[in-house]
C-alpha positions in Angstrom: 8.7 45.4 61.3 11.4 43.2 59.7 15.1 43.8 60.4 15.8 44.5 56.8 13.1 47.2 56.7 14.1 49.0 59.8 17.8 49.1 59.1 20.3 50.5 61.6 19.8 54.2 60.8 17.3 55.0 63.5 18.2 56.5 66.9 18.1 53.1 68.7 20.3 51.0 66.4 17.5 48.9 64.9 15.3 48.7 68.0 11.9 50.2 67.9 12.4 52.8 70.7 14.3 53.7 73.8 12.2 51.4 76.0 13.0 48.4 73.7 16.7 49.3 73.6 16.7 49.5 77.4 15.0 46.1 77.7 17.4 44.5 75.3 20.4 46.0 77.2 18.9 44.7 80.5 18.3 41.2 79.2 21.8 41.0 77.7 23.6 42.4 80.8 21.5 40.7 83.5 22.6 37.3 84.8 19.6 35.6 83.2 20.2 32.5 81.3 19.3 32.2 77.6 16.5 29.9 78.7 15.2 32.4 81.2 15.3 35.2 78.6 13.3 33.1 76.2 10.7 32.2 78.9 10.4 35.9 79.7 9.9 36.8 76.0 7.1 34.2 75.8 5.1 35.8 78.7 1.6 37.0 77.7 2.5 40.5 79.1 5.5 40.7 76.8 3.6 39.2 73.8 1.0 42.0 74.1 3.7 44.6 73.7 5.4 43.5 70.4 9.2 43.7 70.3 11.4 43.6 67.3 12.9 40.3 68.6 11.1 37.2 69.8 13.9 35.1 71.3 17.6 35.2 72.4 18.9 34.4 69.0 17.1 37.4 67.4 18.1 39.6 70.3 21.8 38.7 69.9 21.7 39.2 66.1 20.2 42.7 66.6 22.7 43.6 69.3 25.7 42.5 67.2 24.4 44.6 64.3 24.4 47.8 66.3 27.3 49.9 65.1 29.8 50.7 67.8 32.0 53.7 68.2 35.4 54.2 66.8 37.8 51.3 67.4 40.7 51.6 69.8 44.1 51.7 68.2 47.5 50.9 69.7 50.9 52.3 69.1 54.3 51.8 70.7 55.9 55.1 71.7 59.1 56.1 73.5 59.3 58.7 76.1 62.1 61.3 75.9 63.2 60.7 79.5 63.1 56.9 79.1 63.9 56.0 75.5 64.8 52.4 76.3 61.4 51.7 77.9 58.8 51.6 75.1 55.2 52.4 76.2 51.9 51.2 74.7 49.6 54.1 73.8 45.9 53.3 73.3 43.9 55.9 71.5 40.9 56.5 69.2 41.1 58.6 66.0 39.6 62.0 67.0 38.1 62.5 63.5 36.3 59.2 63.8 35.1 60.1 67.3 33.7 63.4 66.0 32.0 61.7 63.1 30.5 59.1 65.4 29.2 61.7 67.9 27.9 64.1 65.2 26.3 61.2 63.3 24.5 59.6 66.3 21.2 61.2 67.1 21.4 59.8 70.7 23.9 62.6 71.5 22.0 65.4 69.6 20.7 67.1 72.7 24.0 66.8 74.6 26.4 68.2 72.0 27.5 71.9 72.4 28.7 73.0 69.0 29.4 76.7 69.6 30.8 78.6 72.5 28.6 80.7 74.7 28.8 83.0 77.8 26.8 81.9 80.8 25.9 84.2 83.6 24.8 83.7 87.2 21.7 86.0 86.9 19.8 88.3 84.6 22.1 91.3 85.2 24.9 89.4 83.5 27.3 90.9 86.0 29.0 87.7 87.0 30.1 85.2 84.4 29.9 81.5 85.1 32.6 79.3 83.5 31.8 75.6 84.1 32.5 73.8 80.8 34.9 74.3 77.9 32.5 76.2 75.6 31.8 78.8 78.3 35.5 79.8 78.5 37.4 82.5 76.6 39.5 80.1 74.6 36.5 78.6 72.7 35.1 82.0 72.0 38.5 83.2 70.6 39.1 80.3 68.3 35.6 79.7 67.0 35.3 79.6 63.3 31.8 79.9 61.9 31.1 79.7 58.3 28.1 79.5 56.0 27.9 78.3 52.5 26.9 81.0 50.1 24.6 80.6 47.1 27.7 80.1 44.9 28.8 77.1 47.0 31.7 79.0 48.5 32.3 79.4 52.2 31.8 82.9 53.5 32.6 84.2 57.0 29.5 85.0 59.1 28.7 88.5 60.1 28.9 89.4 63.8 25.7 88.2 65.5 24.6 87.7 69.0 22.0 85.4 70.4 20.5 85.5 73.9 18.7 82.5 75.3 17.9 82.6 79.0 21.2 83.6 80.7 23.3 82.4 77.8 24.8 85.0 75.6 26.4 83.6 72.3 29.0 85.6 70.5 30.3 85.4 67.0 34.1 85.0 66.4 34.5 88.7 65.8 33.2 89.6 69.4 35.9 91.0 71.6 36.4 89.3 74.9 
């Protein structure tokens, strides 16, 4: 498949699959020379398993085309207790971070987008709080909406969903 045909919209940033991405990452981060990498890519074993790159130059082009996450930004701030000692603050735009995470299929299985209650056993007698979405705060501030047929947002009705020992609550549930 040509670079122009595959684009960068797949899960592995232009690489054919997770295995190829892992190999590319290994080759680039190992201490192998460019000559060693090219010799490796010419091995019969590798040639029998077609890659989307044939040499170091193509590998580096593909890696440089992989979109990165949000850029770090820098600001100078002053602290109330030490106004004459400016500090450098490094940060990323939280909206850009969310857009990156939500738009990247790599993180799809790891993102928790709604709060839930988790229990230690089937009787649900003892609650387990081990991550932010399992706490009371997320359940209280959750705002869930659906888009109606008229294109307007409408508040969801109270619903519950039970999966395993997880018990999801709508925003109207009382804690």
